[in-house]
C-alpha positions in Angstrom: -33.2 -28.5 17.2 -34.1 -24.9 16.2 -36.5 -24.4 13.2 -38.0 -21.3 11.9 -41.2 -22.2 13.9 -39.4 -21.1 16.9 -39.3 -17.6 15.6 -43.0 -17.1 16.6 -44.9 -14.0 15.7 -42.7 -11.1 14.9 -45.5 -8.5 14.5 -44.3 -5.1 15.6 -40.6 -5.9 14.7 -39.0 -3.9 12.0 -36.2 -5.7 9.9 -34.0 -4.0 7.2 -32.3 -6.6 4.9 -30.0 -5.9 2.2 -30.2 -7.8 -1.0 -33.2 -8.8 -3.3 -32.4 -12.5 -4.5 -31.1 -15.8 -3.2 -30.5 -15.8 0.5 -32.1 -12.4 0.8 -35.4 -13.5 -0.9 -35.6 -16.6 1.5 -34.8 -14.5 4.7 -37.3 -11.8 3.6 -40.1 -14.1 2.9 -39.6 -16.1 6.2 -39.8 -12.9 8.3 -42.8 -11.8 6.3 -44.5 -15.0 6.9 -44.0 -14.4 10.6 -45.7 -11.1 10.5 -42.6 -9.0 10.6 -42.3 -5.6 9.0 -39.5 -5.9 6.4 -37.7 -3.2 4.4 -36.0 -4.6 1.3 -32.9 -2.7 0.5 -31.3 -3.4 -3.0 -30.1 -1.6 -6.0 -32.8 -2.6 -8.4 -36.4 -1.1 -7.7 -37.9 -3.5 -10.2 -36.4 -6.5 -8.6 -37.4 -5.4 -5.2 -41.0 -4.9 -6.4 -41.0 -8.2 -8.1 -39.8 -9.9 -4.9 -42.4 -8.2 -2.9 -45.3 -8.9 -5.4 -44.5 -12.6 -5.2 -44.3 -12.7 -1.5 -47.5 -10.8 -1.1 -49.2 -13.3 -3.4 -48.2 -16.3 -1.0 -48.6 -14.1 2.2 -51.4 -11.5 1.6 -50.8 -9.8 5.0 -47.1 -9.3 4.4 -45.9 -6.0 5.4 -43.1 -5.2 2.9 -41.6 -1.9 1.6 -38.4 -1.3 -0.5 -35.7 1.4 -0.5 -33.0 1.7 -3.0 -29.3 1.5 -2.3 -26.4 0.6 -4.6 -23.7 -1.0 -2.2 -21.0 -0.5 -4.8 -21.5 3.2 -4.7 -20.8 5.1 -1.4 -22.8 8.2 -2.5 -25.8 5.9 -2.7 -25.1 4.5 0.7 -24.9 7.9 2.0 -28.1 9.0 0.3 -29.9 5.8 1.7 -28.8 6.6 5.1 -30.0 10.0 5.0 -33.5 8.9 3.7 -33.8 6.3 6.3 -33.0 8.6 9.2 -35.4 11.0 7.8 -38.4 8.7 7.0 -38.1 6.0 9.5 -38.4 6.3 13.5 -36.5 3.1 14.3 -35.0 -0.2 13.2 -35.1 -3.3 15.4 -33.0 -5.6 13.3 -30.4 -4.8 10.5 -29.4 -7.8 8.4 -26.4 -7.2 6.2 -26.8 -9.8 3.8 -26.1 -8.6 0.3 -22.7 -9.8 -1.2 -20.7 -10.3 -4.3 -19.1 -13.8 -4.4 -15.7 -14.8 -5.7 -15.5 -12.5 -8.8 -13.3 -14.2 -11.3 -11.5 -11.0 -12.2 -10.5 -8.0 -9.9 -13.1 -5.3 -10.3 -13.7 -2.0 -8.5 -16.7 0.0 -7.2 -17.6 3.3 -8.3 -15.3 4.5 -5.4 -12.3 2.6 -6.5 -12.6 -0.2 -3.7 -12.1 -3.8 -4.8 -15.5 -4.9 -5.6 -16.1 -7.7 -3.1 -14.3 -5.7 -0.2 -16.4 -2.6 -1.3 -19.8 -4.3 -1.3 -19.5 -7.0 1.2 -17.7 -5.0 4.0 -17.1 -1.3 3.5 -20.7 -0.5 2.2 -22.2 -2.4 5.1 -19.8 -0.8 7.5 -20.9 2.7 6.5 -24.5 1.7 6.5 -24.4 0.1 9.8 -22.8 3.2 11.4 -25.1 5.6 9.6 -28.1 3.6 11.0 -26.9 3.4 14.5 -29.4 6.4 15.6 -32.4 4.2 14.3 -31.0 1.1 15.8 -30.7 2.6 19.2 -34.4 3.5 19.0 -35.4 -0.1 18.3 -36.4 -2.7 20.8 -33.7 -5.3 21.5 -31.8 -4.0 18.4 -29.6 -6.3 16.5 -27.0 -6.1 13.6 -26.4 -9.4 11.7 -23.3 -9.5 9.5 -23.2 -12.3 6.9 -20.0 -14.2 7.1 -18.9 -17.5 5.6 -16.7 -20.5 6.3 -14.5 -18.9 3.7 -13.4 -16.6 6.4 -10.8 -19.0 7.2 -9.0 -18.8 3.8 -6.6 -16.0 4.9 -5.4 -13.1 7.0 -5.4 -9.4 6.3 -2.5 -7.6 4.4 -3.2 -4.1 5.5 -0.5 -2.9 2.9 -2.7 -4.6 0.1 -6.2 -4.6 1.6 -7.7 -3.9 -1.9 -5.8 -6.9 -3.3 -4.1 -4.8 -5.9 -0.8 -6.6 -5.8 -2.2 -10.2 -5.5 -5.8 -11.2 -6.4 -7.1 -14.7 -6.1 -10.9 -14.7 -6.2 -11.7 -17.2 -3.4 -9.0 -15.7 -1.2 -10.1 -12.2 -1.7 -13.8 -13.3 -1.2 -12.9 -15.1 2.1 -11.0 -11.8 3.3 -14.1 -10.0 2.9 -16.2 -12.5 4.8 -13.5 -12.4 7.5 -14.0 -8.7 7.6 -17.7 -9.0 8.1 -17.2 -11.4 11.0 -14.5 -9.3 12.7 -16.7 -6.2 12.2 -19.7 -7.8 14.1 -17.3 -8.7 17.0 -15.7 -5.4 17.2 -19.2 -3.6 16.9 -20.2 -5.5 20.0 -17.3 -4.6 21.9 -17.8 -0.9 21.1 -21.5 -1.2 21.8 -20.7 -2.6 25.3 -18.0 0.1 25.8 -20.3 3.0 24.7 -23.8 1.8 26.1 -25.3 1.6 22.6 -27.3 -1.2 23.7 -27.1 -3.2 20.3 -26.4 -6.8 20.0 -24.1 -7.5 17.0 -23.8 -11.1 15.8 -22.4 -12.9 12.6 -24.1 -15.6 10.9 -23.1 -18.0 7.8 -25.4 -19.9 5.4 -23.3 -23.1 5.0 -23.3 -24.1 1.3 -26.2 -22.3 -0.2 -27.5 -23.8 -3.4 -28.2 -20.3 -5.1 -28.1 -19.3 -8.7 -24.7 -17.6 -8.0 -23.1 -21.1 -7.4 -24.3 -22.4 -10.7 -23.2 -19.1 -12.6 -19.7 -19.8 -11.3 -19.8 -23.4 -12.3 -20.9 -22.5 -15.7 -17.6 -20.8 -16.2 -15.7 -24.2 -15.8 -16.1 -26.4 -18.9 -17.3 -29.9 -18.4 -16.4 -30.2 -14.6 -18.7 -27.4 -13.8 -21.5 -29.2 -15.3 -20.6 -32.5 -13.6 -20.2 -30.8 -10.3 -23.5 -28.9 -10.6 -25.3 -32.3 -11.1 -23.6 -34.3 -8.4 -21.4 -32.5 -5.7 -23.6 -29.4 -5.3 -26.9 -31.2 -4.6 -25.1 -33.6 -2.2 -23.2 -31.0 -0.1 -25.4 -27.9 -0.4 -28.8 -26.9 0.8 -31.7 -24.9 -0.6 -31.8 -21.1 0.1 -34.7 -21.6 2.5 -32.6 -23.8 4.7 -29.4 -21.8 4.2 -31.3 -18.8 5.6 -31.8 -20.5 8.9 -28.4 -19.4 10.4 -29.2 -15.8 9.6 -32.8 -16.0 11.0 -31.6 -17.7 14.0 -29.0 -14.9 14.7 -31.7 -12.4 13.9 -34.4 -13.6 16.2 -33.4 -16.2 18.7 -33.2 -15.2 22.3 -30.2 -17.6 22.7 -27.7 -15.7 20.8 -24.8 -13.9 22.3 -23.5 -10.6 21.4 -20.3 -11.1 19.3 -21.3 -14.7 18.4 -21.1 -16.5 15.3 -24.0 -18.9 14.1 -24.8 -21.2 11.1 -25.2 -24.8 10.2 -23.3 -27.2 12.5 -23.1 -30.5 10.3 -21.2 -31.6 7.2 -18.2 -29.4 8.5 -20.6 -26.4 8.6 -22.0 -26.8 5.0 -25.6 -27.7 6.2 -27.6 -29.2 8.9 -29.1 -27.8 12.2 -28.0 -24.3 13.2 -26.3 -23.1 16.2 -23.0 -21.7 17.3 -20.3 -21.9 14.7 -16.4 -22.3 14.8 -14.3 -19.4 14.0 -10.7 -19.3 12.9 -8.4 -18.1 15.7 -7.3 -15.2 13.6 -11.0 -13.9 13.8 -10.9 -13.5 17.4 -7.9 -11.0 17.5 -9.1 -7.7 18.8 -6.0 -6.0 17.7 -6.7 -6.8 14.0 -10.4 -6.0 14.4 -9.6 -2.5 15.9 -7.2 -1.9 13.0 -9.7 -3.1 10.4 -12.3 -0.6 11.9 -9.8 2.2 11.6 -9.0 1.4 8.2 -12.7 1.2 7.2 -13.3 4.6 8.8 -10.6 6.0 6.6 -11.7 4.4 3.4 -15.4 5.2 3.9 -15.1 8.7 5.6 -17.7 7.3 8.1 -17.3 7.1 11.9 -19.5 7.2 15.0 
């Protein structure tokens, strides 16, 4: 059974991780504990500095830096990409972790994208394509896209990709995670076809016991409190365990490009990590190509 001990020493490997809380914090600290060079990419410099200070206290030799990017603002993504290509000489592993989860009401990014689609998929799509030159200079470069079991909730309606006609929180969220999964698979196909040398994979955390879960439950009178005390502790696992699927995808020599990895027990909610099941729809190459083309049009970013 794989554990984070199997990651070994990661000295000399540079990881860029989006997000500064929840799963991101667990991923970043575990990488730092294994001597990796980690760049923390988040919208709040104060939160990033606080996270780095805490990790450095526990791991004095940690090599951590932060760069600012607001994934709800494409101008910020473009500025981040420009700064990274100017200031860095390579990236070995890009972990597209940051996400907005199940917004109760439809909201939009600064560019008018539905918030979850904009942050979870479109911003990471643009970020990844913009960082391809740095990834191609890395050693055994990888891109890890964070998906979810929620990717099985629905299929794309390309006439309503922004959920303007119909918005259901978990369905809309699930479609963004489907987009992340299909992006990883299509990125791998394009890497193979064009000789980019990049391994693209997706991962899922299972049911992660993060603050975001409790924040959502707090909006449900009585039942939310009961679920938080009973169902959540039973079916979920702490962020440190939830991060293992992503860490496996990012570091294990046993991953296959285009693969999908995460907890394998309790219906994928938690347990040992390894290859995970995908919905049949997620394997459709025609849909993945269409999604890529639509993402190019929406973001204005292409290879």
